[in-house]
C-alpha atoms as one frame of an Amber mdcrd trajectory, in Angstrom:
protein
   4.982  -3.589   9.486   6.406  -1.909   6.518   9.465  -0.974   8.644  10.184
  -4.712   9.513   9.855  -5.743   5.926  12.503  -2.808   4.859  14.534  -4.112
   7.535  14.112  -7.914   5.979  15.105  -6.408   2.704  18.416  -4.919   4.065
  19.266  -8.348   5.480  18.392 -10.206   2.320  21.015  -8.023   0.220  24.436
  -9.207  -0.632  26.811  -8.483   2.264  29.422  -6.704   0.381  26.997  -4.224
  -1.375  25.626  -1.000   0.033  22.299  -1.374   1.283  20.826   2.010   0.831
  20.046   1.688  -2.992  18.008  -1.604  -2.224  16.153   0.009   0.627  15.348
   3.442  -1.471  14.241   1.449  -4.374  12.224  -1.051  -2.414  10.342   2.001
  -0.671  10.010   3.855  -3.932   8.289   0.704  -5.524   5.897   0.445  -2.436
   5.269   4.417  -2.856   4.416   3.647  -6.657   1.995   1.011  -5.674   0.167
   3.264  -3.340   0.271   6.063  -5.798  -1.195   3.733  -8.738  -3.992   2.602
  -6.318  -4.857   6.374  -5.505  -4.680   7.308  -9.099  -7.297   4.708  -9.941
  -9.491   5.444  -6.980  -9.238   9.197  -7.845  -9.996   8.395 -11.541 -12.968
   6.476 -10.975 -14.466   9.200  -8.594 -13.533  11.831 -11.133 -15.119  10.117
 -14.004 -18.239   9.376 -12.167 -18.511  13.094 -11.080 -17.671  14.135 -14.716
 -20.489  11.910 -16.049 -23.069  12.545 -13.652 -22.290  16.306 -13.317 -22.831
  15.968  -9.335 -20.739  17.860  -6.801 -22.989  17.927  -3.746 -22.213  14.447
  -3.325 -18.593  15.239  -2.632 -19.594  16.413   0.548 -20.430  12.963   1.547
 -17.177  11.705   0.260 -15.466  14.206   2.503 -17.487  13.124   5.390 -16.723
   9.603   4.738 -13.235  10.309   4.506 -13.307  12.142   7.851 -15.008   9.409
   9.533 -12.525   6.859   8.047  -9.563   9.071   9.650 -11.204   8.707  13.061
 -11.614   4.915  12.687  -8.031   4.826  11.700  -7.077   6.648  14.668  -9.083
   4.363  16.808  -7.358   1.529  15.015  -3.846   2.758  15.596  -4.554   3.354
  19.332  -6.013  -0.243  19.601  -9.287   0.931  20.767 -11.004  -0.484  17.855
 -10.161  -3.377  15.589 -12.633  -2.860  12.709 -10.168  -2.240  10.211  -8.894
  -5.760  10.387 -12.171  -6.468   8.079 -10.588  -4.296   5.428  -7.312  -6.338
   5.702  -9.159  -9.558   5.361 -10.893  -8.257   2.200  -7.170  -7.439   1.021
  -6.035 -10.962   1.486  -7.815 -11.924  -1.711  -5.594  -9.548  -3.702  -2.521
 -10.691  -1.770  -3.053 -14.118  -2.412  -2.441 -13.482  -6.155   0.427 -10.937
  -5.764   2.386 -12.776  -3.179   3.803 -15.690  -5.284   5.045 -12.982  -7.713
   7.312 -11.375  -5.014   9.272 -14.654  -4.974  10.633 -14.170  -8.413  12.891
 -11.327  -7.015  14.330 -13.015  -4.122  17.143 -12.986  -3.097  17.765  -9.413
  -4.334  20.628  -9.636  -6.527  20.570  -5.956  -7.736  19.118  -2.639  -6.423
  17.077  -2.477  -9.496  15.019  -5.691  -8.585  14.086  -4.081  -5.359  11.839
  -1.683  -7.143   9.447  -4.228  -8.609   9.527  -6.056  -5.419   8.577  -3.251
  -3.282   5.782  -2.346  -5.701   4.319  -5.918  -5.472   4.817  -5.536  -1.280
   2.853  -2.381  -1.430  -0.251  -4.547  -1.948   0.151  -6.466   1.182  -3.165
  -6.174   3.236  -2.745  -3.405   5.709  -5.503  -1.735   7.379  -3.401   1.608
   7.501  -2.616   1.779   4.066  -6.119   0.438   2.646  -7.874   3.109   5.105
  -5.811   5.927   3.606
């Protein structure tokens, strides 16, 4: 899915321009959004652990992460489509983020691809959400 969007970004760039900076900054923006979400989730878990002084429950989090990786493998192999429920939950966020992407189209400069990629990083995707 993200590869298709990156290809669309390359088609949406001005013809006479080098496409590499557009694609690189688009993907960097996407990675920034994933990193931000990971930092928020990690900060919440770290804060809860710090406040409650619990560490045994981390074993349960590791078990949940392992189960999620198994479910992700089943999803990728198309043996189980349960992650579509997670994607559907992400549509709530995407409904508010999607209109913001239109402000950057068509991409006139490579730097405009950075916030565009950051916003597209919130596109509902079971693979991203499960990770």
